[in-house]
PDB file as gemmi writes it, atoms N, CA and C in Angstrom:
CRYST1    1.000    1.000    1.000  90.00  90.00  90.00 P 1                      
ATOM      1  N   MET A   1       0.952  -0.967   0.101  1.00  0.00           N  
ATOM      2  CA  MET A   1      -0.111   0.016   0.111  1.00  0.00           C  
ATOM      3  C   MET A   1       0.762   1.295   0.090  1.00  0.00           C  
ATOM      4  N   SER A   2       0.680   2.325  -1.062  1.00  0.00           N  
ATOM      5  CA  SER A   2       1.743   3.225  -0.955  1.00  0.00           C  
ATOM      6  C   SER A   2       0.441   4.626  -0.603  1.00  0.00           C  
ATOM      7  N   PHE A   3       1.378   5.457  -0.446  1.00  0.00           N  
ATOM      8  CA  PHE A   3       0.725   6.874   0.048  1.00  0.00           C  
ATOM      9  C   PHE A   3       0.858   7.848  -0.874  1.00  0.00           C  
ATOM     10  N   PRO A   4       0.304   8.668  -1.242  1.00  0.00           N  
ATOM     11  CA  PRO A   4       0.738   9.977  -2.566  1.00  0.00           C  
ATOM     12  C   PRO A   4       1.648  10.670  -1.619  1.00  0.00           C  
ATOM     13  N   ILE A   5       2.580  10.961  -1.565  1.00  0.00           N  
ATOM     14  CA  ILE A   5       3.797  12.048  -1.054  1.00  0.00           C  
ATOM     15  C   ILE A   5       2.634  13.585  -1.154  1.00  0.00           C  
ATOM     16  N   ARG A   6       1.714  13.802  -2.187  1.00  0.00           N  
ATOM     17  CA  ARG A   6       1.628  15.030  -2.111  1.00  0.00           C  
ATOM     18  C   ARG A   6      -0.005  15.287  -0.936  1.00  0.00           C  
ATOM     19  N   SER A   7      -0.474  14.185  -0.358  1.00  0.00           N  
ATOM     20  CA  SER A   7      -1.416  13.958   0.575  1.00  0.00           C  
ATOM     21  C   SER A   7      -0.725  14.431   2.099  1.00  0.00           C  
ATOM     22  N   ILE A   8       0.712  13.717   1.844  1.00  0.00           N  
ATOM     23  CA  ILE A   8       1.276  13.331   3.264  1.00  0.00           C  
ATOM     24  C   ILE A   8       1.890  14.999   3.610  1.00  0.00           C  
ATOM     25  N   SER A   9       2.698  15.592   2.568  1.00  0.00           N  
ATOM     26  CA  SER A   9       2.926  17.115   2.903  1.00  0.00           C  
ATOM     27  C   SER A   9       2.266  17.972   3.097  1.00  0.00           C  
ATOM     28  N   VAL A  10       1.061  17.902   2.451  1.00  0.00           N  
ATOM     29  CA  VAL A  10      -0.311  18.905   2.368  1.00  0.00           C  
ATOM     30  C   VAL A  10      -0.889  18.663   4.430  1.00  0.00           C  
ATOM     31  N   ASP A  11      -0.748  17.260   4.362  1.00  0.00           N  
ATOM     32  CA  ASP A  11      -1.198  17.102   5.915  1.00  0.00           C  
ATOM     33  C   ASP A  11      -0.344  17.425   6.974  1.00  0.00           C  
ATOM     34  N   LEU A  12       0.889  17.372   6.811  1.00  0.00           N  
ATOM     35  CA  LEU A  12       2.468  17.798   7.599  1.00  0.00           C  
ATOM     36  C   LEU A  12       2.035  19.146   7.486  1.00  0.00           C  
ATOM     37  N   TYR A  13       2.488  20.013   6.518  1.00  0.00           N  
ATOM     38  CA  TYR A  13       2.001  21.114   6.453  1.00  0.00           C  
ATOM     39  C   TYR A  13       0.690  21.815   7.643  1.00  0.00           C  
ATOM     40  N   THR A  14      -0.013  21.158   6.829  1.00  0.00           N  
ATOM     41  CA  THR A  14      -1.484  21.671   7.767  1.00  0.00           C  
ATOM     42  C   THR A  14      -1.182  21.579   9.657  1.00  0.00           C  
ATOM     43  N   LYS A  15      -0.464  20.485   9.609  1.00  0.00           N  
ATOM     44  CA  LYS A  15      -0.336  20.338  11.490  1.00  0.00           C  
ATOM     45  C   LYS A  15       0.614  21.462  11.860  1.00  0.00           C  
ATOM     46  N   ILE A  16       1.718  21.352  10.880  1.00  0.00           N  
ATOM     47  CA  ILE A  16       2.720  22.559  11.412  1.00  0.00           C  
ATOM     48  C   ILE A  16       2.286  23.613  11.886  1.00  0.00           C  
ATOM     49  N   ILE A  17       1.332  24.273  10.710  1.00  0.00           N  
ATOM     50  CA  ILE A  17       0.423  25.690  10.754  1.00  0.00           C  
ATOM     51  C   ILE A  17       0.090  25.699  11.850  1.00  0.00           C  
ATOM     52  N   TRP A  18      -0.937  25.090  11.945  1.00  0.00           N  
ATOM     53  CA  TRP A  18      -2.031  24.778  13.645  1.00  0.00           C  
ATOM     54  C   TRP A  18      -1.620  24.597  14.876  1.00  0.00           C  
ATOM     55  N   THR A  19       0.033  23.814  14.642  1.00  0.00           N  
ATOM     56  CA  THR A  19       1.047  24.127  16.338  1.00  0.00           C  
ATOM     57  C   THR A  19       1.605  25.280  16.237  1.00  0.00           C  
ATOM     58  N   ILE A  20       1.994  26.002  15.002  1.00  0.00           N  
ATOM     59  CA  ILE A  20       2.354  27.473  15.233  1.00  0.00           C  
ATOM     60  C   ILE A  20       1.366  28.482  15.839  1.00  0.00           C  
ATOM     61  N   ILE A  21       0.403  28.188  14.910  1.00  0.00           N  
ATOM     62  CA  ILE A  21      -1.010  29.034  15.681  1.00  0.00           C  
ATOM     63  C   ILE A  21      -0.989  28.593  17.193  1.00  0.00           C  
ATOM     64  N   ALA A  22      -1.076  27.663  17.592  1.00  0.00           N  
ATOM     65  CA  ALA A  22      -1.591  27.298  18.907  1.00  0.00           C  
ATOM     66  C   ALA A  22      -0.256  27.838  19.899  1.00  0.00           C  
ATOM     67  N   LEU A  23       0.604  27.464  19.916  1.00  0.00           N  
ATOM     68  CA  LEU A  23       1.735  28.279  20.246  1.00  0.00           C  
ATOM     69  C   LEU A  23       1.872  29.660  20.485  1.00  0.00           C  
ATOM     70  N   SER A  24       1.371  30.465  19.506  1.00  0.00           N  
ATOM     71  CA  SER A  24       1.366  31.877  19.231  1.00  0.00           C  
ATOM     72  C   SER A  24       0.054  32.431  20.184  1.00  0.00           C  
ATOM     73  N   LEU A  25      -0.848  31.883  19.868  1.00  0.00           N  
ATOM     74  CA  LEU A  25      -2.168  31.844  21.181  1.00  0.00           C  
ATOM     75  C   LEU A  25      -1.744  31.468  22.655  1.00  0.00           C  
ATOM     76  N   ALA A  26      -1.199  30.675  22.921  1.00  0.00           N  
ATOM     77  CA  ALA A  26      -0.845  30.204  24.135  1.00  0.00           C  
ATOM     78  C   ALA A  26       0.100  31.258  24.937  1.00  0.00           C  
ATOM     79  N   MET A  27       1.434  31.814  23.901  1.00  0.00           N  
ATOM     80  CA  MET A  27       2.439  32.560  24.187  1.00  0.00           C  
ATOM     81  C   MET A  27       1.529  34.223  24.525  1.00  0.00           C  
ATOM     82  N   LEU A  28       0.474  34.446  23.612  1.00  0.00           N  
ATOM     83  CA  LEU A  28      -0.138  35.560  23.622  1.00  0.00           C  
ATOM     84  C   LEU A  28      -1.150  35.709  25.394  1.00  0.00           C  
ATOM     85  N   ALA A  29      -1.431  34.431  25.373  1.00  0.00           N  
ATOM     86  CA  ALA A  29      -2.432  34.092  26.787  1.00  0.00           C  
ATOM     87  C   ALA A  29      -1.578  34.469  27.922  1.00  0.00           C  
ATOM     88  N   PHE A  30      -0.487  33.933  28.372  1.00  0.00           N  
ATOM     89  CA  PHE A  30       0.132  33.550  29.182  1.00  0.00           C  
ATOM     90  C   PHE A  30       1.662  34.527  29.878  1.00  0.00           C  
ATOM     91  N   ARG A  31       1.941  35.855  28.411  1.00  0.00           N  
ATOM     92  CA  ARG A  31       2.965  36.582  29.006  1.00  0.00           C  
ATOM     93  C   ARG A  31       2.273  37.574  29.770  1.00  0.00           C  
ATOM     94  N   PRO A  32       0.906  37.568  30.195  1.00  0.00           N  
ATOM     95  CA  PRO A  32       0.615  38.553  31.600  1.00  0.00           C  
ATOM     96  C   PRO A  32       0.759  38.082  32.468  1.00  0.00           C  
ATOM     97  N   ALA A  33       0.567  37.102  32.560  1.00  0.00           N  
ATOM     98  CA  ALA A  33       0.846  36.343  33.839  1.00  0.00           C  
ATOM     99  C   ALA A  33       2.469  36.045  34.002  1.00  0.00           C  
ATOM    100  N   LEU A  34       3.031  35.619  33.023  1.00  0.00           N  
ATOM    101  CA  LEU A  34       4.408  35.714  33.370  1.00  0.00           C  
ATOM    102  C   LEU A  34       5.290  36.975  33.495  1.00  0.00           C  
ATOM    103  N   ARG A  35       4.951  37.910  33.155  1.00  0.00           N  
ATOM    104  CA  ARG A  35       5.128  39.448  33.152  1.00  0.00           C  
ATOM    105  C   ARG A  35       4.371  40.162  33.112  1.00  0.00           C  
ATOM    106  N   PRO A  36       4.082  40.718  34.289  1.00  0.00           N  
ATOM    107  CA  PRO A  36       2.812  41.791  34.326  1.00  0.00           C  
ATOM    108  C   PRO A  36       3.215  43.052  34.062  1.00  0.00           C  
ATOM    109  N   MET A  37       2.244  43.693  33.679  1.00  0.00           N  
ATOM    110  CA  MET A  37       2.734  45.528  33.593  1.00  0.00           C  
ATOM    111  C   MET A  37       2.817  45.914  34.918  1.00  0.00           C  
ATOM    112  N   PRO A  38       3.680  47.089  34.862  1.00  0.00           N  
ATOM    113  CA  PRO A  38       3.461  46.979  36.137  1.00  0.00           C  
ATOM    114  C   PRO A  38       2.305  48.651  36.138  1.00  0.00           C  
ATOM    115  N   VAL A  39       2.166  48.977  37.387  1.00  0.00           N  
ATOM    116  CA  VAL A  39       0.988  49.679  38.062  1.00  0.00           C  
ATOM    117  C   VAL A  39       1.396  51.009  38.350  1.00  0.00           C  
ATOM    118  N   GLN A  40       0.677  52.229  37.935  1.00  0.00           N  
ATOM    119  CA  GLN A  40       1.149  53.291  38.162  1.00  0.00           C  
ATOM    120  C   GLN A  40      -0.132  54.364  39.080  1.00  0.00           C  
ATOM    121  N   ALA A  41       0.366  54.195  40.115  1.00  0.00           N  
ATOM    122  CA  ALA A  41      -0.594  55.093  41.200  1.00  0.00           C  
ATOM    123  C   ALA A  41      -0.963  56.941  40.207  1.00  0.00           C  
ATOM    124  N   GLN A  42       0.054  57.121  39.700  1.00  0.00           N  
ATOM    125  CA  GLN A  42       0.015  58.929  39.593  1.00  0.00           C  
ATOM    126  C   GLN A  42      -0.183  58.901  38.274  1.00  0.00           C  
ATOM    127  N   ALA A  43      -1.043  59.960  37.796  1.00  0.00           N  
ATOM    128  CA  ALA A  43      -1.361  60.229  36.763  1.00  0.00           C  
ATOM    129  C   ALA A  43      -0.098  60.728  35.661  1.00  0.00           C  
ATOM    130  N   ASP A  44      -0.412  60.844  34.320  1.00  0.00           N  
ATOM    131  CA  ASP A  44       1.212  60.928  33.762  1.00  0.00           C  
ATOM    132  C   ASP A  44       1.418  62.420  33.528  1.00  0.00           C  
ATOM    133  N   SER A  45       0.422  63.412  33.897  1.00  0.00           N  
ATOM    134  CA  SER A  45       0.626  64.944  34.485  1.00  0.00           C  
ATOM    135  C   SER A  45       0.082  65.653  35.401  1.00  0.00           C  
ATOM    136  N   PRO A  46       0.358  66.317  36.263  1.00  0.00           N  
ATOM    137  CA  PRO A  46      -0.097  66.599  37.262  1.00  0.00           C  
ATOM    138  C   PRO A  46      -1.234  67.762  37.117  1.00  0.00           C  
ATOM    139  N   ARG A  47      -2.115  67.528  38.065  1.00  0.00           N  
ATOM    140  CA  ARG A  47      -3.199  67.934  37.805  1.00  0.00           C  
ATOM    141  C   ARG A  47      -3.099  69.465  38.421  1.00  0.00           C  
ATOM    142  N   PHE A  48      -2.667  69.273  39.795  1.00  0.00           N  
ATOM    143  CA  PHE A  48      -2.687  70.799  40.343  1.00  0.00           C  
ATOM    144  C   PHE A  48      -0.855  71.345  40.426  1.00  0.00           C  
ATOM    145  N   TYR A  49      -1.323  72.885  40.380  1.00  0.00           N  
ATOM    146  CA  TYR A  49       0.306  73.255  40.632  1.00  0.00           C  
ATOM    147  C   TYR A  49       0.200  73.964  42.107  1.00  0.00           C  
ATOM    148  N   VAL A  50       1.024  73.871  42.893  1.00  0.00           N  
ATOM    149  CA  VAL A  50       1.154  74.209  44.577  1.00  0.00           C  
ATOM    150  C   VAL A  50       2.035  75.495  44.476  1.00  0.00           C  
ATOM    151  N   GLU A  51       1.687  76.158  44.788  1.00  0.00           N  
ATOM    152  CA  GLU A  51       2.668  77.899  45.016  1.00  0.00           C  
ATOM    153  C   GLU A  51       3.303  77.656  45.742  1.00  0.00           C  
ATOM    154  N   PRO A  52       4.781  77.566  45.873  1.00  0.00           N  
ATOM    155  CA  PRO A  52       5.765  77.593  47.041  1.00  0.00           C  
ATOM    156  C   PRO A  52       5.809  78.397  47.929  1.00  0.00           C  
ATOM    157  N   GLY A  53       5.863  78.008  48.932  1.00  0.00           N  
ATOM    158  CA  GLY A  53       5.493  79.047  50.276  1.00  0.00           C  
ATOM    159  C   GLY A  53       4.585  79.093  50.443  1.00  0.00           C  
ATOM    160  N   ASN A  54       4.152  79.813  51.584  1.00  0.00           N  
ATOM    161  CA  ASN A  54       3.081  80.249  51.939  1.00  0.00           C  
ATOM    162  C   ASN A  54       2.495  81.803  51.543  1.00  0.00           C  
ATOM    163  N   THR A  55       1.164  82.081  51.397  1.00  0.00           N  
ATOM    164  CA  THR A  55       1.206  83.192  50.586  1.00  0.00           C  
ATOM    165  C   THR A  55      -0.067  83.945  51.445  1.00  0.00           C  
ATOM    166  N   LEU A  56      -0.449  84.997  51.396  1.00  0.00           N  
ATOM    167  CA  LEU A  56      -1.818  85.654  52.324  1.00  0.00           C  
ATOM    168  C   LEU A  56      -2.890  85.332  51.200  1.00  0.00           C  
ATOM    169  N   ILE A  57      -3.556  84.743  52.157  1.00  0.00           N  
ATOM    170  CA  ILE A  57      -5.049  84.164  51.237  1.00  0.00           C  
ATOM    171  C   ILE A  57      -6.056  85.183  51.674  1.00  0.00           C  
ATOM    172  N   ARG A  58      -6.736  85.868  50.590  1.00  0.00           N  
ATOM    173  CA  ARG A  58      -7.784  87.071  50.568  1.00  0.00           C  
ATOM    174  C   ARG A  58      -9.253  86.323  50.210  1.00  0.00           C  
ATOM    175  N   LYS A  59     -10.171  85.929  50.790  1.00  0.00           N  
ATOM    176  CA  LYS A  59     -11.287  85.258  50.582  1.00  0.00           C  
ATOM    177  C   LYS A  59     -11.897  86.699  49.677  1.00  0.00           C  
ATOM    178  N   PRO A  60     -12.743  86.213  48.136  1.00  0.00           N  
ATOM    179  CA  PRO A  60     -13.209  87.404  47.762  1.00  0.00           C  
ATOM    180  C   PRO A  60     -14.429  88.090  48.717  1.00  0.00           C  
ATOM    181  N   GLY A  61     -14.216  89.252  48.839  1.00  0.00           N  
ATOM    182  CA  GLY A  61     -15.288  90.293  49.657  1.00  0.00           C  
ATOM    183  C   GLY A  61     -13.950  90.616  50.867  1.00  0.00           C  
ATOM    184  N   GLY A  62     -13.026  90.134  50.956  1.00  0.00           N  
ATOM    185  CA  GLY A  62     -12.046  90.714  52.001  1.00  0.00           C  
ATOM    186  C   GLY A  62     -12.700  90.681  52.938  1.00  0.00           C  
ATOM    187  N   GLU A  63     -13.696  89.634  53.728  1.00  0.00           N  
ATOM    188  CA  GLU A  63     -14.254  89.080  54.572  1.00  0.00           C  
ATOM    189  C   GLU A  63     -12.852  88.280  55.658  1.00  0.00           C  
ATOM    190  N   LEU A  64     -11.921  87.727  55.070  1.00  0.00           N  
ATOM    191  CA  LEU A  64     -10.887  87.016  55.614  1.00  0.00           C  
ATOM    192  C   LEU A  64      -9.521  86.951  55.152  1.00  0.00           C  
ATOM    193  N   GLN A  65      -8.720  87.407  55.640  1.00  0.00           N  
ATOM    194  CA  GLN A  65      -7.494  87.180  55.713  1.00  0.00           C  
ATOM    195  C   GLN A  65      -6.482  86.021  56.215  1.00  0.00           C  
ATOM    196  N   VAL A  66      -5.960  85.349  55.382  1.00  0.00           N  
ATOM    197  CA  VAL A  66      -4.873  84.549  56.511  1.00  0.00           C  
ATOM    198  C   VAL A  66      -4.112  83.633  55.478  1.00  0.00           C  
ATOM    199  N   GLN A  67      -2.720  83.440  56.322  1.00  0.00           N  
ATOM    200  CA  GLN A  67      -1.696  82.883  55.736  1.00  0.00           C  
ATOM    201  C   GLN A  67      -2.218  81.189  55.549  1.00  0.00           C  
ATOM    202  N   GLY A  68      -1.746  80.947  54.006  1.00  0.00           N  
ATOM    203  CA  GLY A  68      -1.997  79.530  53.441  1.00  0.00           C  
ATOM    204  C   GLY A  68      -1.258  79.168  51.883  1.00  0.00           C  
ATOM    205  N   ARG A  69      -1.813  78.095  51.859  1.00  0.00           N  
ATOM    206  CA  ARG A  69      -1.179  77.813  50.584  1.00  0.00           C  
ATOM    207  C   ARG A  69      -2.289  77.908  49.482  1.00  0.00           C  
ATOM    208  N   MET A  70      -1.548  78.148  48.238  1.00  0.00           N  
ATOM    209  CA  MET A  70      -2.196  78.427  47.238  1.00  0.00           C  
ATOM    210  C   MET A  70      -2.186  77.194  46.026  1.00  0.00           C  
ATOM    211  N   PHE A  71      -3.326  76.563  45.612  1.00  0.00           N  
ATOM    212  CA  PHE A  71      -3.267  75.950  44.564  1.00  0.00           C  
ATOM    213  C   PHE A  71      -4.112  76.421  43.495  1.00  0.00           C  
ATOM    214  N   VAL A  72      -3.490  75.744  41.776  1.00  0.00           N  
ATOM    215  CA  VAL A  72      -4.210  76.014  40.697  1.00  0.00           C  
ATOM    216  C   VAL A  72      -4.556  74.779  40.209  1.00  0.00           C  
ATOM    217  N   ASP A  73      -5.648  74.814  39.840  1.00  0.00           N  
ATOM    218  CA  ASP A  73      -6.258  73.542  38.975  1.00  0.00           C  
ATOM    219  C   ASP A  73      -5.785  73.426  37.239  1.00  0.00           C  
ATOM    220  N   LEU A  74      -4.729  72.539  37.083  1.00  0.00           N  
ATOM    221  CA  LEU A  74      -4.183  73.180  35.894  1.00  0.00           C  
ATOM    222  C   LEU A  74      -5.097  72.461  34.415  1.00  0.00           C  
ATOM    223  N   ARG A  75      -6.165  71.745  35.442  1.00  0.00           N  
ATOM    224  CA  ARG A  75      -7.134  71.313  33.923  1.00  0.00           C  
ATOM    225  C   ARG A  75      -8.283  72.427  33.526  1.00  0.00           C  
ATOM    226  N   ASN A  76      -8.628  73.224  34.665  1.00  0.00           N  
ATOM    227  CA  ASN A  76      -9.709  74.551  34.229  1.00  0.00           C  
ATOM    228  C   ASN A  76      -9.470  76.090  35.065  1.00  0.00           C  
ATOM    229  N   GLY A  77      -8.063  75.880  35.393  1.00  0.00           N  
ATOM    230  CA  GLY A  77      -7.524  77.331  36.040  1.00  0.00           C  
ATOM    231  C   GLY A  77      -8.315  77.588  37.139  1.00  0.00           C  
ATOM    232  N   ASP A  78      -8.872  77.080  37.977  1.00  0.00           N  
ATOM    233  CA  ASP A  78      -9.381  76.905  39.253  1.00  0.00           C  
ATOM    234  C   ASP A  78      -8.134  77.880  40.342  1.00  0.00           C  
ATOM    235  N   ILE A  79      -8.298  78.567  41.172  1.00  0.00           N  
ATOM    236  CA  ILE A  79      -7.675  78.793  42.120  1.00  0.00           C  
ATOM    237  C   ILE A  79      -7.878  78.342  43.669  1.00  0.00           C  
ATOM    238  N   TRP A  80      -7.066  77.907  44.426  1.00  0.00           N  
ATOM    239  CA  TRP A  80      -8.107  77.403  45.471  1.00  0.00           C  
ATOM    240  C   TRP A  80      -6.924  77.956  46.860  1.00  0.00           C  
ATOM    241  N   GLY A  81      -7.400  78.383  47.862  1.00  0.00           N  
ATOM    242  CA  GLY A  81      -6.440  78.481  48.883  1.00  0.00           C  
ATOM    243  C   GLY A  81      -6.740  77.785  49.965  1.00  0.00           C  
ATOM    244  N   PHE A  82      -5.758  77.390  50.573  1.00  0.00           N  
ATOM    245  CA  PHE A  82      -5.953  76.390  52.106  1.00  0.00           C  
ATOM    246  C   PHE A  82      -5.259  77.049  53.230  1.00  0.00           C  
ATOM    247  N   PRO A  83      -6.015  77.516  54.022  1.00  0.00           N  
ATOM    248  CA  PRO A  83      -5.354  78.410  55.318  1.00  0.00           C  
ATOM    249  C   PRO A  83      -4.646  77.159  56.050  1.00  0.00           C  
ATOM    250  N   THR A  84      -3.676  78.149  56.717  1.00  0.00           N  
ATOM    251  CA  THR A  84      -2.694  77.246  57.354  1.00  0.00           C  
ATOM    252  C   THR A  84      -2.472  78.056  58.930  1.00  0.00           C  
ATOM    253  N   ASN A  85      -3.193  79.575  58.733  1.00  0.00           N  
ATOM    254  CA  ASN A  85      -2.874  80.049  59.824  1.00  0.00           C  
ATOM    255  C   ASN A  85      -1.986  80.727  60.534  1.00  0.00           C  
ATOM    256  N   THR A  86      -0.722  79.935  59.893  1.00  0.00           N  
ATOM    257  CA  THR A  86       0.514  80.470  60.471  1.00  0.00           C  
ATOM    258  C   THR A  86       1.576  80.208  58.826  1.00  0.00           C  
ATOM    259  N   ASP A  87       3.173  80.431  59.342  1.00  0.00           N  
ATOM    260  CA  ASP A  87       3.827  80.469  58.281  1.00  0.00           C  
ATOM    261  C   ASP A  87       4.631  78.835  58.115  1.00  0.00           C  
ATOM    262  N   LEU A  88       3.818  78.086  58.528  1.00  0.00           N  
ATOM    263  CA  LEU A  88       4.055  76.864  58.570  1.00  0.00           C  
ATOM    264  C   LEU A  88       3.553  76.326  57.071  1.00  0.00           C  
ATOM    265  N   PRO A  89       3.756  74.972  56.402  1.00  0.00           N  
ATOM    266  CA  PRO A  89       3.294  74.896  55.029  1.00  0.00           C  
ATOM    267  C   PRO A  89       1.959  73.892  55.093  1.00  0.00           C  
ATOM    268  N   TYR A  90       1.629  73.539  56.504  1.00  0.00           N  
ATOM    269  CA  TYR A  90       0.385  72.554  56.732  1.00  0.00           C  
ATOM    270  C   TYR A  90      -0.335  73.479  58.173  1.00  0.00           C  
ATOM    271  N   PRO A  91      -1.579  73.355  58.272  1.00  0.00           N  
ATOM    272  CA  PRO A  91      -2.500  73.722  58.927  1.00  0.00           C  
ATOM    273  C   PRO A  91      -2.117  73.334  60.702  1.00  0.00           C  
ATOM    274  N   VAL A  92      -2.078  74.188  61.392  1.00  0.00           N  
ATOM    275  CA  VAL A  92      -1.467  73.852  62.953  1.00  0.00           C  
ATOM    276  C   VAL A  92      -2.672  74.321  63.939  1.00  0.00           C  
ATOM    277  N   ASP A  93      -3.045  73.737  64.846  1.00  0.00           N  
ATOM    278  CA  ASP A  93      -3.858  73.885  66.061  1.00  0.00           C  
ATOM    279  C   ASP A  93      -3.275  73.387  67.068  1.00  0.00           C  
ATOM    280  N   PHE A  94      -2.845  74.953  67.497  1.00  0.00           N  
ATOM    281  CA  PHE A  94      -1.756  74.639  69.083  1.00  0.00           C  
ATOM    282  C   PHE A  94      -2.484  74.184  69.956  1.00  0.00           C  
ATOM    283  N   ILE A  95      -4.072  74.084  70.139  1.00  0.00           N  
ATOM    284  CA  ILE A  95      -4.933  74.212  71.277  1.00  0.00           C  
ATOM    285  C   ILE A  95      -5.420  72.913  71.325  1.00  0.00           C  
ATOM    286  N   ASN A  96      -5.640  72.171  70.364  1.00  0.00           N  
ATOM    287  CA  ASN A  96      -6.428  70.837  70.308  1.00  0.00           C  
ATOM    288  C   ASN A  96      -5.185  69.752  69.925  1.00  0.00           C  
ATOM    289  N   ASN A  97      -5.388  68.470  70.560  1.00  0.00           N  
ATOM    290  CA  ASN A  97      -4.440  67.387  70.008  1.00  0.00           C  
ATOM    291  C   ASN A  97      -4.642  66.828  68.721  1.00  0.00           C  
ATOM    292  N   THR A  98      -6.117  66.599  68.110  1.00  0.00           N  
ATOM    293  CA  THR A  98      -6.166  66.726  66.929  1.00  0.00           C  
ATOM    294  C   THR A  98      -5.710  67.307  65.858  1.00  0.00           C  
ATOM    295  N   PRO A  99      -5.446  66.522  64.723  1.00  0.00           N  
ATOM    296  CA  PRO A  99      -5.071  67.268  63.487  1.00  0.00           C  
ATOM    297  C   PRO A  99      -5.990  67.860  62.852  1.00  0.00           C  
ATOM    298  N   PRO A 100      -5.620  69.663  62.574  1.00  0.00           N  
ATOM    299  CA  PRO A 100      -6.823  70.032  62.027  1.00  0.00           C  
ATOM    300  C   PRO A 100      -6.916  69.930  60.389  1.00  0.00           C  
ATOM    301  N   VAL A 101      -8.228  70.253  59.968  1.00  0.00           N  
ATOM    302  CA  VAL A 101      -8.292  69.724  58.499  1.00  0.00           C  
ATOM    303  C   VAL A 101      -8.822  71.617  57.864  1.00  0.00           C  
ATOM    304  N   SER A 102      -8.271  71.768  56.744  1.00  0.00           N  
ATOM    305  CA  SER A 102      -7.748  72.778  56.210  1.00  0.00           C  
ATOM    306  C   SER A 102      -8.895  73.043  55.050  1.00  0.00           C  
ATOM    307  N   ALA A 103      -9.783  73.682  54.968  1.00  0.00           N  
ATOM    308  CA  ALA A 103     -11.201  73.632  54.093  1.00  0.00           C  
ATOM    309  C   ALA A 103     -10.680  74.201  52.927  1.00  0.00           C  
ATOM    310  N   ALA A 104     -10.808  74.339  51.683  1.00  0.00           N  
ATOM    311  CA  ALA A 104     -10.499  75.346  50.811  1.00  0.00           C  
ATOM    312  C   ALA A 104     -11.615  76.423  50.485  1.00  0.00           C  
ATOM    313  N   ILE A 105     -10.756  77.398  50.299  1.00  0.00           N  
ATOM    314  CA  ILE A 105     -11.339  78.598  49.842  1.00  0.00           C  
ATOM    315  C   ILE A 105     -11.476  78.868  48.298  1.00  0.00           C  
ATOM    316  N   TYR A 106     -12.501  79.278  47.520  1.00  0.00           N  
ATOM    317  CA  TYR A 106     -12.351  79.346  46.508  1.00  0.00           C  
ATOM    318  C   TYR A 106     -12.055  80.601  45.917  1.00  0.00           C  
ATOM    319  N   LEU A 107     -10.730  81.243  45.431  1.00  0.00           N  
ATOM    320  CA  LEU A 107     -10.290  82.294  45.304  1.00  0.00           C  
ATOM    321  C   LEU A 107     -10.545  83.136  43.755  1.00  0.00           C  
ATOM    322  N   GLY A 108     -10.647  82.126  42.957  1.00  0.00           N  
ATOM    323  CA  GLY A 108     -10.756  82.962  41.433  1.00  0.00           C  
ATOM    324  C   GLY A 108     -10.458  81.492  40.372  1.00  0.00           C  
ATOM    325  N   ARG A 109     -10.428  82.370  39.077  1.00  0.00           N  
ATOM    326  CA  ARG A 109      -9.651  81.389  38.265  1.00  0.00           C  
ATOM    327  C   ARG A 109      -8.963  82.079  37.328  1.00  0.00           C  
ATOM    328  N   PHE A 110      -7.929  81.327  36.522  1.00  0.00           N  
ATOM    329  CA  PHE A 110      -7.176  81.773  35.359  1.00  0.00           C  
ATOM    330  C   PHE A 110      -8.139  81.402  34.098  1.00  0.00           C  
ATOM    331  N   ASP A 111      -8.206  82.439  33.183  1.00  0.00           N  
ATOM    332  CA  ASP A 111      -8.723  81.822  32.047  1.00  0.00           C  
ATOM    333  C   ASP A 111      -7.558  81.050  30.968  1.00  0.00           C  
ATOM    334  N   LEU A 112      -7.137  79.804  30.880  1.00  0.00           N  
ATOM    335  CA  LEU A 112      -6.472  79.347  30.320  1.00  0.00           C  
ATOM    336  C   LEU A 112      -6.603  79.042  28.945  1.00  0.00           C  
ATOM    337  N   SER A 113      -8.151  78.863  28.405  1.00  0.00           N  
ATOM    338  CA  SER A 113      -8.340  78.667  27.311  1.00  0.00           C  
ATOM    339  C   SER A 113      -8.289  80.300  26.602  1.00  0.00           C  
ATOM    340  N   SER A 114      -7.349  81.275  27.237  1.00  0.00           N  
ATOM    341  CA  SER A 114      -7.406  82.699  26.537  1.00  0.00           C  
ATOM    342  C   SER A 114      -5.800  82.702  25.872  1.00  0.00           C  
ATOM    343  N   MET A 115      -5.443  81.969  26.293  1.00  0.00           N  
ATOM    344  CA  MET A 115      -3.745  81.696  26.330  1.00  0.00           C  
ATOM    345  C   MET A 115      -3.697  81.456  24.744  1.00  0.00           C  
ATOM    346  N   LYS A 116      -2.959  81.877  23.682  1.00  0.00           N  
ATOM    347  CA  LYS A 116      -2.981  81.211  22.692  1.00  0.00           C  
ATOM    348  C   LYS A 116      -1.486  82.312  21.876  1.00  0.00           C  
ATOM    349  N   PRO A 117      -0.715  81.410  21.194  1.00  0.00           N  
ATOM    350  CA  PRO A 117       0.106  81.760  20.671  1.00  0.00           C  
ATOM    351  C   PRO A 117       0.162  82.943  19.871  1.00  0.00           C  
ATOM    352  N   SER A 118       1.332  83.702  19.739  1.00  0.00           N  
ATOM    353  CA  SER A 118       1.459  84.986  18.755  1.00  0.00           C  
ATOM    354  C   SER A 118       1.652  84.065  17.499  1.00  0.00           C  
ATOM    355  N   LYS A 119       1.160  84.856  16.413  1.00  0.00           N  
ATOM    356  CA  LYS A 119       1.632  84.270  15.059  1.00  0.00           C  
ATOM    357  C   LYS A 119       2.537  85.473  14.382  1.00  0.00           C  
TER     358      LYS A 119                                                      
END                                                                             
């Protein structure tokens, strides 16, 4: 009994191709388990700009003036002030033993959309 050479080579070729496909799919499936991608907790670009040092924060209307930190939201230009009531960069309460929480004061907005390059 003789086998035609053509049918054996086609069958061998098909098996080799299916084996390559199966190995490639297995490699794609197991790659994340063998070498996981690193996770980053930070954003690609900062959202806030923190003004260095303390500055005098004046609530609109002039009813409040305190020392504090100024933050600028770089996405929309909103300006926020966080009172510290001291020259320290963080809020301090000399009377109570609990850490104080500084509430944000909305100070205004920079119109970032109006910045256009000159031609």
